C-alpha positions in Angstrom: -111.4 121.1 -62.3 -114.2 120.7 -64.7 -111.4 120.6 -67.2 -110.1 117.9 -65.1 -113.0 115.7 -65.1 -113.9 116.6 -68.6 -110.6 115.5 -70.3 -110.9 111.7 -67.8 -114.4 111.0 -69.1 -113.2 111.7 -72.6 -110.0 109.2 -72.1 -112.1 106.7 -70.2 -114.6 107.1 -73.5 -111.9 106.7 -76.3 -111.0 103.5 -74.2 -114.1 101.5 -74.5 -114.6 103.0 -78.2 -111.2 100.9 -78.8 -112.0 97.3 -80.0 -110.6 94.3 -78.1 -108.0 92.4 -81.0 -109.6 89.7 -81.8 -107.8 86.2 -82.1 -106.5 84.4 -84.8 -103.4 84.7 -86.7 -102.3 87.4 -89.0 -99.5 87.6 -91.6 -98.1 89.9 -94.1 -95.5 88.5 -96.5 -94.0 88.9 -99.3 -92.7 86.2 -101.3 -91.5 85.6 -105.1 -92.9 83.8 -108.8 -92.0 80.3 -107.1 -93.9 80.1 -104.3 -98.1 79.0 -103.9 -99.8 82.2 -102.4 -101.5 80.0 -100.4 -100.5 79.5 -96.4 -101.3 76.3 -94.7 -101.8 74.9 -91.1 -101.3 72.1 -89.4 -101.7 70.3 -85.9 -98.7 68.8 -84.9 -100.4 66.0 -82.4 -96.9 64.8 -81.0 -93.2 65.9 -81.1 -91.9 62.6 -82.3 -94.4 63.7 -85.4 -93.0 67.3 -86.1 -91.3 66.5 -89.1 -93.9 64.7 -90.7 -95.8 65.8 -92.8 -99.3 64.5 -95.1 -102.7 66.1 -96.3 -104.6 64.7 -92.7 -101.7 66.9 -91.0 -103.8 70.6 -92.3 -106.1 72.1 -90.8 -106.7 75.1 -92.3 -105.2 77.1 -95.1 -105.7 80.8 -95.9 -104.9 82.5 -99.9 -102.3 85.5 -99.5 -103.4 88.3 -101.6 -102.1 90.6 -103.9 -100.8 92.9 -100.4 -99.4 90.1 -99.0 -101.9 89.9 -96.2 -103.5 86.4 -95.2 -105.7 85.1 -92.3 -106.7 82.0 -90.1 -109.8 81.9 -88.1 -108.6 80.3 -84.9 -112.3 79.7 -83.6 -112.3 76.2 -83.9 -108.8 74.7 -82.3 -108.9 73.6 -78.7 -109.5 75.9 -75.6 -105.4 74.6 -74.8 -101.9 75.1 -76.0 -101.2 72.9 -79.2 -98.1 72.6 -81.5 -98.9 73.7 -84.9 -96.9 74.2 -88.0 -96.9 77.0 -90.7 -95.8 75.9 -94.4 -96.3 77.2 -97.8 -95.6 74.5 -101.4 -93.5 75.2 -104.3 -95.9 76.5 -107.4 -96.5 72.5 -108.3 -95.7 70.2 -105.6 -98.3 69.0 -103.7 -99.5 71.1 -100.6 -98.1 68.2 -98.3 -94.3 69.1 -99.2 -91.9 70.0 -96.4 -88.5 71.3 -97.2 -86.3 70.5 -94.3 -82.9 72.2 -93.3 -81.4 74.9 -95.9 -82.3 78.1 -97.1 -85.9 76.5 -98.4 -87.0 75.5 -96.1 -90.6 76.0 -95.9 -92.0 75.8 -92.9 -92.4 77.6 -89.4 -93.4 76.0 -85.6 -96.0 78.5 -83.3 -98.1 77.4 -80.5 -101.3 79.1 -80.0 -104.7 78.1 -78.8 -108.4 79.8 -80.3 -108.2 82.7 -77.8 -104.9 84.1 -78.8 -103.8 86.6 -81.4 -100.2 86.1 -83.4 -99.2 88.0 -86.1 -96.4 87.3 -88.7 -94.4 89.5 -90.9 -92.0 88.4 -93.1 -87.8 89.8 -91.8 -86.2 92.2 -94.0 -83.8 90.0 -96.8 -85.3 86.8 -94.6 -85.9 83.7 -96.4 -89.1 82.8 -97.1 -91.1 80.6 -94.0 -88.1 80.2 -91.8 -87.5 83.8 -91.3 -91.2 85.0 -90.1 -91.1 87.1 -87.2 -93.7 86.0 -84.9 -95.2 88.2 -82.5 -98.3 88.2 -80.0 -97.9 85.3 -77.6 -95.0 84.8 -75.9 -94.4 81.0 -75.4 -94.0 81.6 -79.6 -90.4 83.6 -78.6 -88.4 81.0 -77.1 -89.5 78.7 -79.9 -88.1 81.0 -82.4 -84.9 81.5 -80.5 -84.8 77.1 -79.8 -85.2 76.7 -83.9 -82.5 79.8 -84.7 -80.3 77.8 -82.2 -81.1 74.2 -84.1 -80.2 76.0 -87.2 -77.0 77.5 -86.0 -75.9 73.1 -85.0 -77.4 72.2 -88.7 -75.0 74.7 -90.7 -71.8 73.1 -87.8 -72.6 69.7 -88.7 -71.1 70.5 -92.8 -68.0 72.2 -91.5 -65.1 71.6 -89.1 -63.7 68.4 -87.5 -65.6 65.5 -85.8 -63.8 66.6 -82.2 -65.4 70.3 -82.8 -69.0 68.8 -84.1 -69.2 67.1 -81.0 -68.9 70.2 -78.9 -71.3 72.5 -80.5 -73.9 69.8 -80.5 -73.3 68.8 -76.2 -73.3 72.7 -76.0 -76.6 73.0 -77.5 -77.9 70.1 -75.9 -77.5 71.3 -72.8 -79.0 74.7 -72.9 -81.9 73.8 -74.2 -82.2 71.2 -71.0 -81.5 74.2 -69.4 -83.8 76.0 -71.2 -86.2 73.4 -70.7 -85.9 73.1 -66.8 -86.5 76.6 -66.5 -89.6 77.6 -69.1 -93.1 78.0 -67.7 -94.9 76.9 -70.6 -95.4 72.7 -70.3 -95.0 72.9 -74.9 -91.4 75.2 -74.9 -89.9 73.3 -71.8 -90.9 69.8 -73.8 -90.1 71.2 -77.3 -86.4 71.9 -76.3 -86.1 68.7 -74.8 -86.5 67.1 -77.7 -84.6 69.6 -80.4 -81.7 69.0 -77.5 -81.7 65.1 -79.1 -82.4 63.8 -75.8 -83.4 59.9 -77.0 -78.7 59.4 -77.2 -78.6 60.9 -73.4 -81.2 60.0 -71.5 -79.5 56.9 -69.5 -76.7 59.4 -68.9 -78.9 62.2 -67.6 -82.1 59.6 -66.7 -82.3 62.0 -63.0 -82.8 65.2 -65.1 -85.7 63.3 -66.7 -87.5 61.8 -63.8 -87.7 65.7 -62.3 -88.1 67.2 -65.4 -91.1 64.7 -65.3 -92.5 64.9 -62.1 -92.6 69.1 -62.7 -95.0 68.9 -65.3 -96.8 65.7 -64.3 -100.4 66.9 -64.1 -100.1 67.3 -67.4 -102.0 65.2 -69.9 -101.9 65.6 -73.4 -101.0 63.8 -76.1 -98.0 65.5 -76.4 -96.4 64.8 -72.6 -98.1 61.4 -72.7 -96.0 60.0 -76.0 -92.5 61.5 -74.0 -93.4 59.9 -70.9 -93.8 56.3 -72.2 -89.8 56.4 -73.4 -89.2 56.5 -69.4 -91.6 54.3 -68.5 -90.3 50.7 -66.8 -91.2 47.6 -67.4 -94.8 46.6 -68.1 -97.0 44.4 -65.5 -98.6 41.1 -65.8 -101.8 42.1 -66.3 -100.4 44.5 -68.9 -98.8 42.2 -70.6 -101.9 40.3 -71.1 -103.3 43.6 -72.5 -100.4 43.7 -75.1 -100.7 39.9 -75.9 -104.7 40.0 -76.3 -104.7 43.4 -78.2 -101.8 41.9 -80.5 -103.0 39.2 -81.5 -106.8 41.0 -82.5 -104.2 43.8 -84.2 -102.7 41.4 -86.4 -105.3 40.0 -88.6 -106.6 43.3 -89.1 -103.0 44.4 -89.9 -102.3 41.6 -92.3 -105.3 43.0 -94.6 -104.4 46.8 -94.1 -101.0 46.0 -95.1 -102.1 44.6 -98.1 -104.7 47.2 -99.4 -102.0 49.5 -98.8 -98.8 47.6 -100.5 -101.7 47.5 -103.3 -102.3 51.4 -103.1 -98.3 52.5 -102.7 -97.7 50.6 -106.2 -100.1 52.2 -107.9 -99.1 56.1 -106.5 -95.2 54.9 -107.4 -95.9 55.9 -110.7 -96.3 58.9 -110.0 -92.7 59.4 -108.8 -90.2 61.7 -111.1 -87.2 59.2 -112.3 -84.8 60.9 -109.7 -88.0 60.0 -106.6 -88.0 56.3 -107.8 -83.8 56.3 -107.6 -84.3 57.7 -104.1 -87.2 55.7 -103.4 -85.1 52.0 -104.2 -82.1 53.6 -101.7 -85.4 53.7 -98.9 -86.7 50.7 -98.7 -82.7 49.4 -98.8 -82.5 51.4 -95.7 -79.8 54.0 -96.7 -79.9 57.3 -95.1 -79.8 60.7 -96.4 -75.9 61.2 -95.9 -75.3 57.5 -97.8 -77.8 58.8 -100.6 -76.6 62.3 -100.8 -73.3 60.2 -101.9 -74.6 57.9 -103.9 -76.7 60.6 -106.4 -73.9 63.3 -105.4 -76.6 65.3 -104.8 -76.9 67.7 -101.4 -78.0 66.5 -98.0 -80.8 69.2 -98.2 -81.9 68.4 -101.5 -82.4 64.2 -100.5 -84.6 65.8 -97.8 -86.5 67.3 -99.9 -87.2 64.2 -102.8 -88.2 62.3 -99.8 -90.5 64.9 -98.3 -91.9 64.6 -101.7 -92.0 60.6 -102.3 -93.9 60.6 -99.0 -96.5 63.0 -99.7 -97.1 61.3 -103.0 -97.3 57.7 -101.8 -99.8 59.2 -98.8 -97.1 57.4 -96.2 -95.7 59.2 -93.2 -92.4 58.0 -92.2 -89.7 56.3 -94.3 -90.1 53.4 -91.9 -92.9 52.2 -94.3 -91.1 52.2 -97.3 -88.8 49.9 -96.2 -91.0 47.6 -94.7 -92.4 47.3 -97.9 
């Protein structure tokens, strides 16, 4: 009996001595020499900008040591969940370069807050950040799954007939709506809808989105506010008057800003490579990635990489700013 009590006391003592795992983002990765040994953490303010990249989005960076380890201190993050992006950059590229699609894709999405601990590691035979294994906070399991399904749909767009592509995309969108409807995490649910390209079918499935917004009506984050704005009814008279007044005020400010901005962009164009300048001209004309790809006989993913680099060098957030001149 005495031995049993001593055993229980010893067990309790050992458990009490075990240190609690501290919050943060901890990683171990294996990068080849083409990549800079630095990992960046960016805050994504809303899902409309999940593929937008600029230096202002980066909130933290961490060096990768000789053993492939890195760590982000997350004490400064908010208490509530937010959406983040982890990415690396190739040597010689600006830190804010984003490569979208393909084996060279250099980013991964996560959700976290200041109290969670996330552990990241490279998958065996994985290709850079897009194949990171993320553990420690359950919502990220769903985010990784959504991203993997999205990659399958993207791959299908390069092969097969148009009908087959549409069938695969429709099945994927339906799967995303089901996940959004059943997942208990607000950000995961909303991310799934954005990945489903909901803009194309929001009128067809209007009742679904009404029910979704009702379910998450207590969510007051910028993520949901931006999403709700796309389903808002026509503004009332008071709102319209306010909007006109605000527009008049912003018009004068906007004109002055655009003049200054044009001068800044013009000076930064000199930093573009010859190929980037060619693509910049086509962006001004409003051509899509596919049209640019065909015009220069290069892959769509290469075009995406060039566009990301152009936006970064010109300090622009989207290609629309290029078209506006």
